[in-house]
Each structure stands twice: as C-alpha cells, then as structure tokens.
N, C-alpha and C positions, 0 to 999 in steps of 0.2 A: 794130279794123277795123269797117266799118259794118255795121249791121243793114239789111236790106232790108224795106220796108213793102210786102210782096207781097199782104197781105190787110188789110182795114180793121179791124184789132184796135186798140181804144182805147189799149192799153198802149204802142203805138208813138208815139202823139201825146204821151202823158204823159212817156215817156222823152226825146223830143225837147225838150219844155219844160224838162226837168231837165238839158239840155246834152249828152245822148247823141247821137252821130251816127247818123242814120237816113236812108237813101236812099229816095227815091221809086222805085217800080218802073220808071218810064220812064227815070230817070237810071241806075239799075243796069243796065238792059238795053243801054245805050249805052256801058258801060265793059267793057274787055277784061280782066276780073279773074276769077280762079278762084272758084267758088261752093262752099259747103258747105251741105248741107241737113240740118237737125237736127229730129227729132221731139221733141215735148214733151208727154208724157202727164201731165196734171194730174189727180190723184185727190183733191186737197184739198177739204175741206168748203166750203160756200158762203161762209162768212165770210172764209175765207183764200184763195179761189180766185184772185181777181184779183191780190192782193198777191204770192202765190207765183209766179204767171205773170210779173209784172213783175220780181221778184227774180232769177229764173233767166234770163230773156231779157236782162236787164241784164248778168249775168255773161258770157253769150255775147258780147254786143256789146262788152264791154271786152277781149275777147281780142286779143292783139297779134299778129295774123296777116294776111298779105296775102291776104285773101279777103273775099267778101261772104257774110253769114250769113242764110240763109232759115230761119226757125223756124216750125214747124207745130204749134200747140197742138191737142190732142185730148183727149177724156175717154172714159169707159167707160159702156156701157149698164148700167142696173140700179142705179146709185148713187142714193141718196136725195137729191133736189134740190128746191129751191123752184121755183115756176113762173118767177120772175124769172131764176134762174140757168139753168134749162133753156132759156129764150129767149135768154139771152146765149150759151150754148154753141152753140145752133142757128145763131145769127147770125154768130158770129165764129170758132168752132172748126172744124177740119178733120174729115173722115171717115176713120177708120182704113182702110177698104177702098180709098179713093182713094189714101192714102199708100202702101199696099202695092203698088199698080200703079205709082206714081211712083218709089218707092225713096227711101231715106234714107241719109245717110252715118253719122249718129250718133243716139243717142236718150237723152233724159233722162226718168226716171220719178220722180215725187214720192212723198212719203208720203201717208197718209190717216188719218182718224180711225176706228179699228175699233169695231164695236159688239159684237163677240164676242171672247172670250178665245182662240178657235181661229180663226186667220186663214183656214183653208180653208172656214170657214162664212160668210165675208163675201160679200156680193153681187158684189163686184168680183173675187173670186178667179179664177173660170174665164176671164172676159174678159182679166184681167191675164196669166194664163198663156198665153193665145193670143197676146198681143202679144209676150211674152218669147220664145216658141218661134219666132215669125216673125223676130224681131230676131236670134236666134242664127244664122240662115241668111242674113240679108240686110243686117245693119248691122255696121259695123266695130267699134263699141264702144258700150256702154250704161253710163250713170251712174245708179246707184240711190241714192235719198235716203231716209233714216230708215226708215219702215215698209216701203217697197218693198224695202229691204235685207233686213229680217226675213222678208218674204214669199218672196222669191226664194231666200234661203238655206234656208228650210224646203222649198221646192219642189225645189231641186236637190240638197240634201245632207241633208235630214231634220233640220236643226238647229231645236231648239225655243228660242225666246227665253225668258228667265226674268224674272219681275217683280222690280223693285228694291224695297228696303225703303221708299223714298219717292221721289217724283218727282225725277229728275235735271234740274235747272232752273237755268240760269245760264250763265256764261262761264268756261271752264276752259282752263288752260294745257296744251298738248300738245307732245310732242317727236317729231321725225322719226326713225324707226327705220331707214329705208333711204335715206339721203341721196343715194346713187348712182342711185336709180331715176329713169328719164326723166320720170315724172310730177312729181317733186319737184326737178327741176333748177333751181338758183338760188333755192330756197325757204329762208326762215329755218329754222334747225334747231329753233326753239321759237316757237310762236305760239298764239293763242287761237282757240277755236271755241265758239259757243253750242250748248247742248244743251237739249232740252225733251222728255222722254219718261219713261214709267213702266216700260219694259222694256228689256232689253239682251241682245245676243249678245256673249259674252266673247271675248277674244283667243284663249284656248285653244280654244274651239269653232271659231273661224275657222281656226286653224292646223291642227287635226285634219281639217278638210275640205279642206286643201290650199291655202287662201288665204294670201297674204302680207299681214301687217299692216304698213302703212306709217307710220301716225301714231297715237299713243296718249297718253292722259293718265292719270296716277296716280289722279286723283280723278274724271275724267270718263269713263274707260274708252276702249276703242278707237274711233277716229273713222273712219279710212280704211283700206280693204283692197282688194286686187285678186285676180282669179281666177288660177289657176295659170299661165296664159299671160302674166300680168302686164299685160294691156291690154284684153281683150275685155269684162270686167265690172269696173267701179269701184264700190265700196260706201262710202257715207257713213252714219254713225250720227248725226252732229251736223248743225248747220244753218249752214254757212258762208255760205249765201245770205241770211241774215237782214239786215234793215235795222237801223240803230242802235236804233230804237225798237220793234223787234218784241217783245222780252221785256218792255218797258214796257207795251205793249198787253195782253200776257198777264197781267201783274201787275194792271193796271187791271181786267180782267175778274174776276180773283179777288177784288179789293177789292169790286167791285160785288156779287159773290155773298155776301160777308161782310155788306155793308150791308143786303142783302135778307133776311138771316137764313138763307140756304142753308148758310153756313159758320158754325160756332160761334165759331171763333177768328180773330184777325187773320191774314191769310195771310203766310207768310214772304217775305222778299225773295229774288229770284233771286240765286244765289250769285255772288260776285265781279263783280257788275254795277253795283250802286249804290255810289257813294262814300259816305263817312261823312256828307258834306253832303247828298247825295241821300236817304240813309236818314232823316235828321232831317226834311227837308222832307216826305217821304212820310208819315212817322209823324204829323207835326203835321196834315197835311191829312186823313188818315184819321180821326184823333181828332176833328177838327172835323166831318167828314162824319157820324160816328156820332151826333153831337148834332143836326145839321141834317137828316140823311137823304139828303144828296147830296154828291158830290164837287165841289169848286170847278171852275169852267169852265177855269181855268188849270192844272189838275192835270198833264195830260200835257205841255203846252208848257213848263211851268216845270222839270219833271224832265228832259225831253229836252235842254234847253239845256245841262245839265251832265253828260250821258252821254258816254262815250268809245266809239269803235268800234276794237277792237283785233284784228279778224279780216278785214276787208274786202279789204285789199291781198293777203293770202295767198290768199284764196279766188279772187280774180281771176287770180293767177299760176298756181294749180293748174289751173283751168279752161282757161286759155290754153295750158298745157303739154299738157293732154289733147287739145284741139282741134288743136294743132300736130301731135300724133302721128296723129290721125285724118286730117289733111291729107296726111301722108306716106304712109299705107298705102292710101288710096283712090285709084283711078285717075282720070286726068283726064277720061275719057269718061263717068264715073259710070254704067257699065253696071250692070245689076241684080245681077250676081254680084260681091259685094264682095271687095276685097283680091286682085285677080287677080295672080298671080305672088308672093304672100306666103304664107309658111307659117302656116296658121291656128292651129297650136299654138305658134308663136313669132313673132307678127307684128312684134315690135320688133327681132328679131334679137339677143336677149339670150343665147341659148345659146352656150357655147363651141364654136368650130369644131373638128371632129375632124381 
C-alpha cells in the first residue's frame, strides 16, 4: 500500500523513480483510507544515513495492507555528524518532541556505529533510552535493528553482547523456529538474511531473558526474536533491509582500505554472497588495482550485475505481517493511549483462554 509524501524527504522522490507507489499529501487527504503513522529513528552514521532511511521506508511501503503509511524520520542529539548531514537532518527530519505530541502507531529504530565497547558510554545512550521509555507507553510495537537490539536488551535485561572471533559478514541461511507465530504467517521456513557485525547476543541469552527466538541460523546466529508478550518489541540482529549491493559496497570499502595500506592483507569475501564467478572477477580486479593503485571504474557495476538477492521477499513479508498486526491492535481514532481495549501483556490474544 502507498507511502504518503507528507514531508519533502528526498527519499520519497527516489523511491517513486524506482517504481514505488508514493502518494502526494493532497491526494492522500482526499482518500478515505486508514492511516498508520510510523516513527523511524535513524542512528546510522553519515555515510549510511540516507541509504538506511530509503531501505526501511521501502520495506514499509511494500507492506500489503489497506492503509496509507506516514513515516516520520528523526535522529538523536549528540551524535557526531558532519555539517552537511546536520543540515540534511534539520531540513528533512522530524523533531521527537513534536512526534510525542502527535503520537505514533509503531516505531523502527536502526543500528549505529559505536565508538565504545560499552554501549552505555555512547553519546546516543541516554537520548535513545528516553525514546524507548516513551515508546513503551505510547507505541503499539517497536522494531529494533542490529545495534539497537543490543542496546535495548542491555538496558532492559542487563544482557552483555559478546565479541565474535571475527566479523560475521555475509548472507546466511536461517530457519523459522516458530512457524505458527503471527509475525511469520505464510513465510518460507528457510530463508537468507545478510549479517554485518562484530558482536552477538546468543539465543541462550535471549531465552534466559524471556524472549522468544523466532528465526535462527546455525552459522549466522539468532536473527529475530520477540518480547515475552510476542509483539511489543521485535528484535533483528541481521539486516533484512539491505539492498542487493549493500555488502558489495562494504567489501569495496575494505578493498580500498587494503589498497591504501590500512589493511595488510586482501580482505575476505562476504560469506555466501559472491558466486565463484564473482569471486574470480573481484580477485582479478583487486590484483590489478594493487599494481595500478586504484580499482577499475566498473568494479561495482560488473559485480552487482551477477549478484543474487535471496532475502528481500521474506523481509517484505515479515514487515507486512508486523504492520498488519499493528493495524489490528491500534484503534481507528488513533488516540494517544495506544491499544485501547487490548491486553497490554497479550496484545495478539495468543494466551489460551481459561
């Protein structure tokens, strides 16, 4: 169902150019269709801010629901930003204080690049916790991505993430552990998810905190879990929002670090991402670049042409299921008290009736 271009965010124009249905505000206001208002807290660093914004908003726009989606991007004070990015946020992003007054139906919180091994020492920690505490009382459901998952599980349950022996980087096969769960309705029982991280919270840690692990990989670790009430908090460790070329861009940055002398050895390929053909092409180009000092201009385009996306459809389906549940539990009048008439401890009605 359509996104609504209710603010002059450049991402809306780009998505429209890519074939996404995006309604003008005037057209949306003249349609008698239910609205869902979704906050989008973007904590990603400057280089990934706009790409992450577009990826998540596109997932929302691909939701198969009879609704108009108003997405409200915002960020946090105190995060290190370039002047250009600060100006972009000031021009196009919303103010959290205004969103608190307006109210939201759902919230998405992205990951971030930490500067400290202790998340509570990060500049974003206290502002993030303020957002989370507000959302707990005013938002039907929040979806946490990557580092946001680690931060909130530490805040709520004291869970410490642990460093991995090496970066978990690639596309990993996952299995659905709870196929009957409403978030996984009509989802393939096995599907891929990209991961890119140095730290992990294990399935055992999640289960000990009372979470339900829904999706896990033998080699990639747990990807998706939910809070004890099965709905109010959804946690991702992977990156189902990634574009086909997102890991390629990360690989290219690692290659450039190698060519500049910052890395001693040729960077490894993201696991299960490049075909044998792609690996050969990449190896040949990197070897040539080592001699010439620069990657060929066609490096990214030539590799992207032979990459496969094996996760996008499932990501769309899961987000569609999530927003479908948000649609069910939020009231039509969108009063500031969320989920009127719904048991906050069992909003989906999953408990057996006595």
